[in-house]
C-alpha positions in Angstrom: -86.3 -116.3 -41.8 -85.7 -112.7 -43.0 -86.2 -111.4 -39.4 -83.4 -113.7 -38.0 -81.2 -113.0 -40.7 -81.3 -109.2 -40.1 -80.5 -109.6 -36.7 -77.4 -111.9 -37.3 -76.3 -109.1 -39.9 -76.8 -106.6 -36.9 -74.7 -108.3 -34.4 -72.3 -110.1 -35.7 -70.4 -108.1 -38.2 -67.1 -109.8 -37.5 -68.3 -113.6 -38.2 -70.7 -112.7 -41.3 -68.5 -111.6 -44.2 -71.4 -111.1 -46.5 -73.4 -108.8 -44.2 -70.2 -106.3 -44.1 -70.0 -105.2 -47.7 -69.3 -101.5 -47.6 -69.4 -101.2 -43.9 -66.8 -103.7 -43.1 -64.0 -101.3 -42.5 -66.1 -99.1 -40.3 -67.0 -102.1 -38.0 -63.4 -103.0 -37.7 -62.9 -99.3 -36.7 -65.4 -99.6 -34.1 -63.9 -102.9 -32.9 -60.5 -101.3 -32.7 -61.6 -98.3 -30.9 -63.5 -100.4 -28.1 -60.2 -102.6 -27.9 -57.4 -99.9 -28.2 -58.2 -97.5 -25.3 -58.5 -100.3 -22.8 -55.1 -101.8 -23.9 -53.6 -98.5 -23.5 -55.3 -98.1 -20.0 -53.6 -101.2 -18.7 -50.3 -100.5 -20.3 -50.3 -97.0 -18.7 -51.3 -98.9 -15.6 -48.3 -101.3 -15.9 -46.0 -98.3 -16.3 -47.5 -96.6 -13.2 -47.2 -99.8 -11.1 -43.5 -100.4 -12.0 -42.7 -96.7 -11.3 -44.2 -96.8 -7.6 -42.6 -100.4 -6.9 -39.2 -98.8 -8.2 -39.3 -96.3 -5.7 -36.7 -97.6 -3.3 -37.2 -97.3 0.8 -33.7 -96.3 1.7 -34.3 -93.1 3.8 -32.9 -90.8 1.1 -29.1 -90.9 2.2 -28.4 -88.4 -0.3 -30.6 -85.8 1.3 -31.3 -86.7 4.8 -29.0 -87.5 7.9 -31.9 -88.5 10.6 -30.4 -90.4 13.8 -32.1 -94.1 13.9 -32.9 -94.0 10.2 -32.1 -97.8 9.9 -34.9 -98.8 12.7 -37.0 -96.3 11.2 -37.0 -98.2 8.0 -37.2 -101.4 9.3 -40.3 -100.4 11.2 -42.0 -98.8 7.9 -41.3 -102.3 6.2 -42.4 -104.3 9.0 -45.8 -102.3 9.2 -46.6 -102.0 5.9 -46.2 -105.8 5.5 -48.8 -106.3 8.4 -51.1 -104.1 6.7 -50.6 -105.9 3.6 -50.8 -109.2 5.0 -53.9 -108.2 7.0 -55.7 -106.7 3.9 -54.8 -109.9 1.9 -55.8 -112.1 4.5 -59.2 -110.5 4.4 -59.8 -110.5 0.8 -59.2 -114.2 0.6 -61.6 -114.9 3.3 -64.3 -112.6 1.6 -63.1 -114.1 -1.9 -64.1 -117.5 -0.2 -67.6 -116.6 0.6 -67.8 -114.9 -2.6 -66.9 -118.1 -4.6 -69.8 -120.0 -2.5 -72.3 -117.3 -3.6 -71.3 -117.4 -7.3 -71.6 -121.3 -7.4 -75.1 -121.0 -5.5 -76.5 -118.2 -7.0 -75.0 -119.4 -10.6 -77.2 -122.5 -10.1 -80.5 -120.6 -9.3 -79.9 -118.5 -12.5 -79.2 -121.4 -14.8 -82.8 -122.7 -13.4 -85.0 -119.7 -13.9 -82.8 -118.1 -16.5 -80.3 -119.6 -19.4 -76.6 -120.8 -19.7 -75.6 -117.2 -21.4 -77.1 -115.3 -18.3 -75.3 -117.8 -16.0 -71.7 -117.2 -17.8 -72.3 -113.7 -18.1 -72.8 -113.2 -14.3 -69.8 -115.3 -13.5 -67.5 -113.3 -15.9 -69.1 -110.3 -14.3 -68.1 -111.6 -10.9 -64.7 -112.5 -11.5 -63.9 -109.0 -13.4 -65.2 -107.4 -10.4 -62.8 -109.7 -8.2 -59.8 -109.2 -10.0 -60.4 -105.5 -10.5 -60.6 -105.2 -6.5 -57.5 -107.3 -5.9 -55.5 -104.9 -8.5 -56.4 -102.1 -6.4 -55.6 -103.7 -2.9 -52.4 -104.6 -4.2 -51.3 -101.3 -5.6 -52.6 -99.5 -2.3 -50.4 -101.3 0.1 -47.5 -101.2 -2.1 -48.1 -97.4 -2.4 -48.7 -96.4 1.2 -45.3 -97.0 2.7 -43.6 -95.2 -0.3 -45.8 -92.3 0.4 -44.7 -91.9 3.6 -41.1 -92.2 2.8 -41.5 -89.5 -0.2 -42.8 -87.1 2.4 -40.0 -87.6 4.1 -38.0 -85.6 1.5 -41.2 -83.1 0.3 -44.8 -82.7 -0.2 -44.5 -82.9 -3.9 -42.7 -86.5 -4.2 -45.4 -88.0 -1.7 -48.6 -86.5 -3.5 -46.9 -87.8 -7.0 -46.5 -91.5 -5.5 -50.1 -91.3 -4.0 -52.0 -90.4 -7.3 -49.9 -92.7 -9.6 -50.8 -95.4 -7.4 -54.5 -94.1 -7.4 -54.3 -94.0 -11.1 -53.3 -97.8 -11.2 -56.9 -98.7 -9.9 -58.7 -96.0 -11.9 -57.5 -97.0 -15.4 -57.2 -100.7 -14.9 -60.6 -101.3 -13.4 -62.2 -99.6 -16.5 -60.1 -101.2 -18.8 -60.4 -104.5 -17.4 -64.3 -104.2 -17.3 -64.6 -102.8 -21.2 -62.4 -105.7 -22.4 -64.1 -108.3 -20.3 -67.7 -106.9 -21.5 -66.4 -106.8 -25.2 -65.1 -110.2 -25.3 -68.1 -111.7 -23.5 -70.3 -110.2 -26.5 -68.0 -111.3 -29.0 -67.9 -114.7 -27.7 -71.8 -115.3 -26.9 -72.2 -113.8 -30.8 -69.5 -116.6 -32.0 -71.2 -119.6 -29.8 -74.8 -118.5 -31.2 -74.3 -117.8 -34.4 -75.1 -121.0 -36.0 -78.7 -120.8 -34.6 -78.9 -117.2 -35.4 -79.3 -114.7 -32.6 -82.3 -113.0 -30.8 -80.6 -109.8 -30.4 -83.1 -108.6 -27.7 -82.7 -111.7 -25.6 -79.2 -111.8 -26.4 -78.5 -108.7 -24.6 -81.1 -109.1 -21.9 -78.8 -112.2 -20.9 -75.5 -110.3 -21.2 -77.3 -107.9 -18.7 -76.0 -110.9 -16.1 -72.6 -109.5 -16.5 -73.8 -106.1 -14.6 -75.4 -108.5 -11.9 -72.2 -110.5 -11.1 -70.5 -107.1 -10.9 -72.9 -105.7 -8.7 -73.1 -109.1 -6.4 -69.4 -108.5 -5.6 -70.0 -104.9 -4.8 -72.6 -106.0 -2.2 -70.0 -107.9 -0.6 -67.2 -105.2 -0.9 -69.4 -102.6 0.3 -71.1 -104.2 3.2 -68.0 -106.7 4.4 -65.7 -103.9 3.8 -67.5 -101.0 5.1 -68.3 -103.3 8.6 -64.4 -104.1 8.7 -63.0 -100.6 8.2 -65.7 -98.8 10.7 -65.5 -101.5 13.3 -61.7 -101.3 13.5 -61.7 -97.4 13.4 -64.7 -97.2 15.9 -63.1 -99.9 18.4 -59.7 -98.3 17.9 -60.9 -95.1 18.7 -62.7 -95.8 21.8 -60.2 -97.4 23.2 -57.0 -95.6 22.4 -58.0 -92.0 22.2 -61.1 -91.9 24.8 -59.8 -94.1 27.2 -55.9 -93.7 27.1 -55.7 -90.5 25.1 -53.5 -91.8 22.3 -52.6 -90.6 19.1 -54.9 -92.0 16.4 -52.1 -94.3 14.9 -50.0 -94.7 18.1 -48.3 -98.0 17.7 -49.4 -99.2 21.1 -53.0 -99.3 20.3 -53.5 -102.7 19.0 -56.5 -102.1 16.9 -54.4 -99.7 14.6 -53.4 -102.0 12.2 -56.6 -103.2 11.7 -58.2 -99.8 11.4 -55.6 -99.0 8.5 -56.1 -102.1 6.9 -60.1 -101.5 6.9 -59.0 -98.0 5.0 -58.2 -100.4 2.3 -60.8 -103.0 2.2 -63.4 -100.4 2.6 -62.4 -97.8 0.5 -60.5 -99.4 -2.1 -62.0 -102.8 -2.7 -65.5 -101.4 -1.6 -65.6 -98.2 -3.8 -63.7 -100.1 -6.8 -66.3 -102.9 -6.8 -69.1 -100.4 -6.3 -68.3 -98.2 -9.3 -67.5 -101.1 -11.3 -70.8 -102.5 -10.6 -72.2 -99.1 -12.0 -70.3 -99.1 -15.1 -71.3 -102.6 -16.0 -75.2 -102.1 -14.9 -75.4 -99.0 -16.9 -73.6 -100.0 -19.9 -76.0 -103.5 -19.8 -79.2 -101.2 -19.6 -78.0 -99.2 -22.4 -77.4 -102.1 -24.8 -80.7 -103.7 -23.5 -82.6 -101.0 -24.4 -81.1 -100.2 -27.7 -81.1 -103.4 -28.9 -85.0 -103.5 -28.1 -85.1 -100.6 -30.5 -83.2 -102.0 -33.2 -85.6 -104.8 -33.6 -88.3 -102.5 -34.6 -85.9 -99.8 -36.3 -84.7 -100.1 -39.7 -82.1 -97.2 -39.6 -80.4 -98.8 -36.4 -80.9 -102.3 -37.8 -77.3 -103.4 -39.2 -75.4 -100.3 -37.2 -72.9 -102.0 -35.4 -71.4 -98.7 -34.5 -74.5 -97.5 -32.8 -75.1 -100.8 -31.0 -71.7 -100.5 -29.2 -72.2 -96.8 -28.7 -72.5 -97.3 -24.9 -69.1 -99.1 -24.7 -67.4 -96.6 -27.1 -68.4 -94.0 -24.2 -66.5 -95.5 -21.7 -64.0 -96.5 -23.9 -63.2 -93.0 -24.6 -63.1 -92.0 -21.3 -59.6 -94.0 -20.6 -58.3 -92.0 -23.3 -59.7 -89.2 -21.6 -58.3 -90.2 -18.0 -55.1 -90.6 -19.4 -54.5 -87.2 -20.8 -56.0 -85.6 -17.7 -53.0 -87.3 -16.1 -50.8 -86.0 -18.4 -51.8 -82.4 -18.4 -52.9 -81.9 -14.7 -49.4 -81.1 -13.5 -49.1 -78.4 -16.2 -52.2 -76.5 -14.8 -52.3 -77.5 -11.0 -48.7 -78.1 -9.9 -48.4 -79.2 -6.3 -45.9 -77.0 -4.7 -47.5 -76.4 -1.2 -50.2 -77.9 1.2 -53.1 -75.8 -0.5 -52.3 -76.8 -4.1 -52.9 -80.8 -3.0 -56.6 -80.2 -2.9 -56.6 -77.9 -5.9 -54.8 -80.4 -8.0 -57.1 -83.3 -6.9 -60.4 -81.5 -7.7 -58.4 -80.4 -10.9 -58.2 -83.8 -12.1 -62.4 -84.0 -11.9 -62.6 -80.6 -13.6 -60.0 -81.3 -16.6 -61.4 -84.4 -17.0 -65.0 -83.3 -17.2 -64.0 -80.7 -19.9 -62.2 -83.0 -22.0 -64.9 -85.6 -21.7 -67.6 -83.3 -23.2 -66.4 -82.8 -26.8 -65.6 -86.6 -26.7 -68.9 -87.6 -26.2 -70.5 -85.2 -28.6 -68.0 -86.4 -31.1 -69.1 -90.0 -30.5 -72.5 -89.4 -30.4 -72.3 -87.7 -34.0 -70.2 -90.3 -35.5 -72.0 -93.4 -33.7 -75.7 -92.8 -34.2 -77.9 -91.9 -37.0 -79.0 -88.8 -37.7 -82.7 -89.9 -36.6 -84.1 -93.1 -35.0 -86.9 -94.3 -33.1 -86.9 -95.6 -29.5 -89.4 -97.8 -27.6 -91.6 -98.9 -30.5 -91.7 -95.4 -32.1 -92.6 -93.2 -29.0 -89.6 -91.4 -29.3 -88.0 -89.9 -32.2 -84.7 -89.4 -31.1 -81.6 -87.6 -33.0 -77.9 -88.2 -32.3 -77.4 -84.8 -30.4 -80.3 -85.7 -28.1 -78.3 -88.6 -27.0 -75.4 -86.2 -26.7 -77.1 -84.0 -24.4 -78.4 -86.9 -21.9 -74.7 -87.8 -21.8 -73.7 -84.3 -21.0 -76.2 -83.7 -18.7 -75.0 -86.9 -16.5 -71.5 -85.8 -16.6 -71.8 -82.4 -15.7 -74.6 -83.2 -13.0 -71.9 -85.5 -11.7 -69.3 -82.9 -11.3 -72.1 -80.4 -9.6 -73.1 -83.1 -7.2 -69.3 -83.7 -6.3 -68.7 -80.2 -5.5 -72.0 -79.6 -3.5 -70.9 -82.9 -1.4 -67.7 -80.8 -0.7 -69.5 -77.7 0.7 -71.4 -79.7 2.9 -68.7 -81.9 4.4 -65.2 -79.7 4.0 -64.4 -78.1 7.2 -63.7 -75.1 4.8 -67.1 -74.0 4.3 -69.4 -72.7 6.9 -71.7 -75.9 7.5 -69.2 -77.9 8.8 -67.7 -74.9 11.0 -70.9 -74.4 12.6 -71.2 -78.2 13.7 -67.7 -77.4 15.4 -69.2 -74.1 16.9 -72.0 -76.3 18.5 -69.5 -79.1 19.6 -68.1 -76.3 22.2 -71.4 -76.8 24.1 -72.1 -80.7 23.8 -71.9 -83.6 21.6 -75.8 -83.5 21.4 -75.9 -80.3 19.5 -73.2 -81.2 17.2 -74.9 -84.4 16.5 -78.4 -82.4 15.6 -77.0 -80.2 13.5 -75.0 -83.0 11.3 -78.1 -84.5 11.0 -80.0 -81.3 9.7 -76.8 -80.9 7.4 -77.3 -84.1 5.9 -80.9 -83.5 5.1 -80.2 -80.2 3.6 -77.4 -81.8 1.5 -80.1 -83.8 -0.2 -81.8 -80.6 -2.0 -79.4 -79.5 -4.8 -78.1 -83.4 -5.8 -81.9 -84.8 -6.3 -82.8 -81.5 -8.2 -79.6 -82.1 -10.6 -80.8 -85.9 -10.9 -84.4 -84.7 -11.6 -83.5 -82.4 -14.2 -80.8 -84.8 -15.7 -83.7 -87.7 -16.0 -86.5 -85.6 -17.0 -84.6 -83.9 -20.1 -82.9 -87.2 -20.9 -86.2 -88.8 -20.8 -88.1 -86.4 -22.9 -85.0 -86.6 -25.4 -84.6 -90.6 -25.7 -87.0 -92.1 -23.2 -85.5 -94.5 -20.8 -82.3 -94.7 -23.1 -81.7 -91.2 -22.6 -81.5 -91.8 -18.7 -79.1 -94.9 -19.4 -76.9 -92.5 -21.1 -77.2 -89.9 -18.4 -75.6 -92.5 -16.2 -73.0 -93.5 -18.5 -72.1 -89.6 -18.8 -71.7 -89.4 -14.9 -69.4 -92.2 -15.2 -67.5 -91.0 -18.2 -64.9 -89.8 -16.0 -64.9 -92.7 -13.3 -61.0 -93.5 -14.3 -60.3 -90.2 -12.8 -62.9 -90.4 -10.2 -61.5 -93.9 -8.8 -57.9 -92.2 -9.2 -58.5 -89.7 -6.5 -60.5 -92.0 -4.1 -57.9 -94.4 -4.2 -55.5 -91.6 -3.5 -57.2 -91.1 -0.1 -56.9 -94.3 1.8 -53.2 -94.8 0.4 -52.4 -91.0 1.9 -54.6 -92.1 4.8 -52.2 -95.2 5.4 -49.0 -93.5 4.8 -49.9 -91.1 8.0 -50.4 -94.2 10.1 -47.3 -95.6 9.0 -45.3 -92.4 9.3 -46.9 -92.2 12.9 -46.1 -95.9 13.9 -42.7 -95.8 12.5 -41.5 -92.8 14.2 -40.8 -90.6 11.4 -40.2 -86.9 12.3 -43.0 -84.9 13.2 -42.7 -83.1 10.2 -43.4 -86.1 7.8 -46.9 -86.6 9.6 -47.4 -83.0 9.1 -47.1 -83.7 5.1 -48.9 -87.2 5.1 -51.7 -85.4 7.0 -51.8 -82.4 4.5 -52.3 -85.4 1.7 -54.7 -87.2 3.7 -57.1 -84.1 4.6 -57.1 -83.4 0.5 -57.9 -87.1 0.5 -60.9 -87.0 2.6 -62.3 -84.3 0.9 -62.0 -86.0 -2.6 -63.2 -89.2 -0.6 -66.5 -87.0 0.2 -66.8 -85.9 -3.6 -66.3 -89.6 -4.7 -69.2 -91.0 -2.7 -71.8 -88.1 -4.1 -70.6 -89.0 -7.2 -71.2 -92.8 -6.8 -74.9 -92.3 -5.2 -75.8 -90.2 -8.0 -74.5 -92.4 -10.4 -76.4 -95.2 -8.7 -79.7 -93.4 -9.0 -79.2 -93.2 -12.8 -78.2 -96.5 -13.1 -81.1 -97.9 -11.1 -83.8 -95.8 -13.2 -81.8 -97.1 -16.4 -82.2 -100.9 -15.4 -85.5 -100.3 -13.9 -86.7 -99.2 -17.5 -84.7 -102.3 -18.9 -86.6 -104.7 -16.3 -90.1 -103.1 -17.6 -89.0 -103.6 -21.1 -88.1 -107.2 -20.5 -91.0 -108.0 -18.2 -93.7 -106.0 -20.5 -94.6 -103.9 -17.6 -96.5 -100.9 -19.8 -97.0 -98.7 -16.7 -96.5 -98.9 -12.7 -100.0 -97.3 -11.7 -100.0 -96.3 -7.8 -103.4 -97.0 -7.5 -102.8 -100.6 -8.2 -102.6 -102.3 -4.9 -99.9 -104.6 -5.4 -97.8 -101.5 -6.8 -98.3 -99.6 -3.7 -97.6 -102.4 -1.6 -94.5 -103.0 -3.5 -93.7 -99.2 -3.4 -94.1 -99.0 0.6 -92.1 -102.5 1.2 -89.4 -101.1 -1.3 -89.3 -97.7 0.8 -88.7 -99.6 3.8 -85.8 -101.8 2.7 -83.1 -99.0 2.9 -84.0 -98.5 6.6 -83.9 -102.1 7.3 -80.6 -102.4 5.7 -79.2 -99.3 7.2 -80.1 -100.5 10.5 -78.8 -103.8 10.3 -75.2 -102.9 8.9 -74.7 -100.1 11.4 -76.0 -102.7 14.3 -73.3 -104.9 12.7 -70.8 -102.3 12.9 -71.6 -101.7 16.5 -71.6 -105.1 17.7 -67.9 -105.9 15.9 -66.6 -102.8 17.1 -67.8 -104.1 20.9 -65.5 -107.3 20.2 -62.6 -105.1 18.9 -62.7 -102.7 21.7 -63.2 -105.7 24.4 -59.8 -107.0 23.0 -57.8 -103.8 23.0 -58.9 -102.9 26.8 -57.8 -106.4 27.3 -54.2 -105.9 26.1 -53.7 -102.1 27.0 -53.1 -102.7 30.9 -49.8 -105.3 29.9 -49.1 -102.7 26.9 -49.0 -99.3 28.8 -47.5 -100.5 32.2 -45.4 -103.6 31.3 -44.3 -102.5 27.9 -46.0 -105.6 26.0 -46.2 -105.7 22.3 -49.4 -105.2 21.0 -51.0 -108.2 19.2 -52.1 -106.5 15.9 -53.0 -109.8 14.5 -55.7 -110.9 17.1 -57.6 -107.3 16.4 -57.2 -108.3 12.4 -58.8 -111.4 13.1 -61.7 -110.4 15.2 -62.6 -107.6 12.5 -62.2 -110.0 9.8 -64.7 -112.6 11.4 -66.9 -110.2 12.5 -67.4 -108.2 9.1 -68.0 -111.7 7.2 -70.3 -112.9 9.5 -72.3 -109.8 10.0 -72.8 -109.2 6.3 -74.9 -112.1 5.2 -78.4 -111.0 6.6 -78.1 -107.7 4.9 -77.0 -109.3 1.8 -79.7 -111.9 1.8 -82.3 -109.1 2.0 -81.3 -107.0 -1.1 -80.9 -110.5 -3.1 -83.9 -112.2 -2.1 -86.5 -109.3 -2.0 -86.9 -108.5 -5.5 -87.2 -112.5 -6.1 -89.9 -113.2 -3.6 -91.9 -109.7 -4.8 -91.6 -110.6 -8.8 -92.0 -114.2 -8.5 -94.1 -114.7 -5.4 -96.2 -111.6 -5.9 -96.3 -110.6 -9.6 -94.4 -107.9 -12.1 -96.5 -105.0 -10.9 -95.3 -105.6 -6.9 -91.7 -106.1 -8.1 -92.0 -102.5 -10.3 -93.3 -101.0 -7.1 -90.7 -102.6 -4.6 -88.2 -101.2 -7.1 -89.4 -97.9 -7.2 -89.6 -97.5 -3.4 -86.3 -98.8 -3.1 -84.6 -96.4 -5.4 -86.4 -93.2 -4.3 -85.9 -93.8 -0.8 -82.1 -95.3 -0.8 -81.1 -92.0 -2.8 -82.1 -89.6 0.0 -80.9 -91.7 2.9 -77.7 -92.3 1.0 -76.8 -88.7 0.5 -77.8 -87.8 3.9 -75.9 -90.5 5.9 -72.9 -90.0 4.1 -72.9 -86.2 4.0 -73.7 -86.3 7.8 -70.8 -88.6 8.6 -68.6 -86.7 6.4 -69.1 -83.4 8.2 -68.9 -85.0 12.0 -65.6 -86.3 10.6 -64.1 -83.2 9.3 -65.5 -81.2 12.6 -63.3 -83.1 14.6 -60.4 -82.7 12.2 -61.0 -78.8 12.3 -61.0 -79.0 15.8 -57.9 -80.7 16.0 -56.1 -78.4 13.9 -57.0 -75.5 16.1 -59.7 -73.9 14.0 -61.7 -72.6 17.2 -58.4 -71.7 18.9 -55.7 -73.3 20.7 -57.7 -73.8 23.8 -60.2 -76.3 22.1 -57.7 -78.6 20.4 -57.1 -82.2 21.6 -57.6 -83.0 24.9 -60.6 -80.1 25.3 -64.2 -80.8 25.7 -64.8 -79.8 22.3 -62.8 -82.3 20.8 -64.3 -85.1 22.7 -67.5 -83.9 21.6 -66.5 -83.7 18.1 -64.9 -87.3 18.6 -68.1 -88.4 19.9 -69.9 -87.1 16.9 -67.1 -88.9 14.3 -67.6 -92.2 16.0 -71.7 -91.8 15.2 -70.7 -91.0 11.9 -68.4 -93.3 10.9 -71.1 -96.3 9.9 -73.2 -93.6 8.3 -70.7 -92.3 5.9 -68.3 -95.3 5.3 -70.6 -98.6 6.1 -74.5 -98.0 5.5 -74.6 -94.5 3.5 -72.5 -95.9 0.5 -73.7 -99.2 0.8 -77.2 -98.2 0.1 -75.9 -97.7 -3.8 -76.1 -101.8 -3.8 -79.5 -101.7 -2.4 -80.7 -99.6 -5.6 -78.9 -101.0 -8.1 -78.8 -104.7 -7.0 -82.6 -105.0 -6.7 -83.0 -103.7 -10.0 -80.3 -105.8 -12.3 -81.9 -109.0 -10.3 -85.2 -107.9 -11.4 -84.0 -107.4 -15.0 -82.0 -110.7 -15.5 -85.2 -112.5 -13.8 -87.3 -110.3 -15.8 -88.8 -113.3 -18.0 -89.2 -115.5 -15.2 -91.0 -112.9 -13.0 -93.2 -112.1 -16.2 -94.0 -115.8 -16.5 -95.1 -115.9 -12.8 -97.7 -113.1 -12.9 -101.1 -112.9 -14.5 -102.2 -110.8 -17.3 -102.8 -107.8 -14.9 -99.3 -108.3 -13.5 -100.6 -109.6 -10.3 -99.9 -113.0 -8.6 -100.1 -115.9 -10.8 -101.9 -117.6 -7.9 -104.7 -114.8 -7.6 -106.8 -116.3 -10.4 -107.1 -119.9 -8.6 -108.2 -118.1 -5.4 -110.3 -116.1 -6.9 -112.0 -119.0 -9.1 
């Protein structure tokens, strides 16, 4: 009875008046600091949304007198509307699939777990869907306005693009924190009459992370297949066969290509990082709640239990401050200053987040406390160090990714030089570059994991993941900026805006490509830390004391887990190829009448083909990720499941980094050659440029479909194992092998 009362006091201060006593005001302050920053984040997002929507598309009559302005404006609005309709129709179709999945998987969850896990799963899924929808809406509202403002000057176009991106960054994190907080408070209120088993409670709350990661699977895989199928299909038919520009309005696939930028890089990336946030927070909550059961210092400390959420909440305030400060330190006046400003967003937010993390650690955590049953005697500054390691490792990984993928540096220029001779040599160099680019990020991750684990066990690793995601508001802001600017360039080209306007949108887009590469490195690094933290939480829940490589069930699981990313990547790459082939056939069918007879392109047909193909092809890779840990755990025991998670995690990190960076390098090599980096004799139309287009086409599914989607392989397998951890332990024998083994031996 005493233990039950202690647990209620620990996690129910708002509902048990007697338990508050002298700490009541402190508890209220903790609740306020969790809720107020997300509310401010939503208000700031709403303000930026209004600012963007109030930008009038009128051709700047006071500044410009361009012949045919009215027709250009009419085309801009029409093209933007077509992109918006295509993006929303894809989202609606994808969300229909998601709704069916949520219902069916929710039933499975309820059978094997409990009601709270199921409710948390549904809440996480709906929150992720809502965040993705908001990001998509602001992207399709912003793109045409960025193109319009670039008609005026570069600074105005950049301003609209970064404001549009900030809506997604701040609103996604704000909604995620509020949903998780009220889920916790609602669960405590409902369970109060029976008393709260805190360890089980937070294991059930981990269903929130499962919901977010499940939607990320559909967003990343479905959106990734769509965007690259449209991109490859449009490129092969338009550029190679008819010599058209990338966004020539006569190409029937160009609108589908622009739609794909949104569904892959806005909704997909947003869902991915939302899943990382939800999972890392849930993993930290599970680990600290397990410690609180046995630690008298942690027991009764609401602020210590809410410490993971408070870190993320502080990140919102840091993001708002960064947006207010960045123009002071990195004003955008000319083309080179755009990339500096975007990277400045990350630098400033990282610097600001550092003292915030230390301060929250000092205020929220006890001076000393025990973790993992007394195996780790932690101090508050140990936890702060873990957060800082993750925070700065993320920045380093981002800039290393930039070095290997930006044409401002030697690696990409080496690829371009080899493409003078042939496409094959460029592909060989690109593959080598991707493998080399794994070295520094993996060392950063290893150092972060090693030191964090030495200081605070698996809880330290979870804090490292939260640290890397501490600047997620700004990471998402500059990531959303990329497709907004890319779409703006497409609209400028298709609507016939002056050549100078397309030059300014290309400048914004080029900077966005660099930040997109940084964002991918950031997402992969955080996914690795998140998956390890979830693995630690799974071991706690399933009572896995050690993962011994000499155990045949463990080693078999490791082999199968290491194979999973390759099977997943193969299926998604093949899916892009099949969908792109369908789109290519349709474009080639239309081109003769478009080029020779002046017929209008049927954009809607191409959008429909890309949508149907992407949704059809995402089922098999999704099933592999969702059911593999369940089959391993329920069918072959918790040791096999632990091995599977280990193999999948280690294999996915290397493959995701190399694929994403190889693809990014090939893409920017093409842009470098197109811009005359090798000399005017090698620009568009030259053999070197055609070779670079081949490399870029090969790299498209690597950098935007298979590579980034491997983040989900790492995280989703781990979170599914955590949520089903009790059931997996139940279906294992005393040695961790399969439950049916004893009967066979008997």
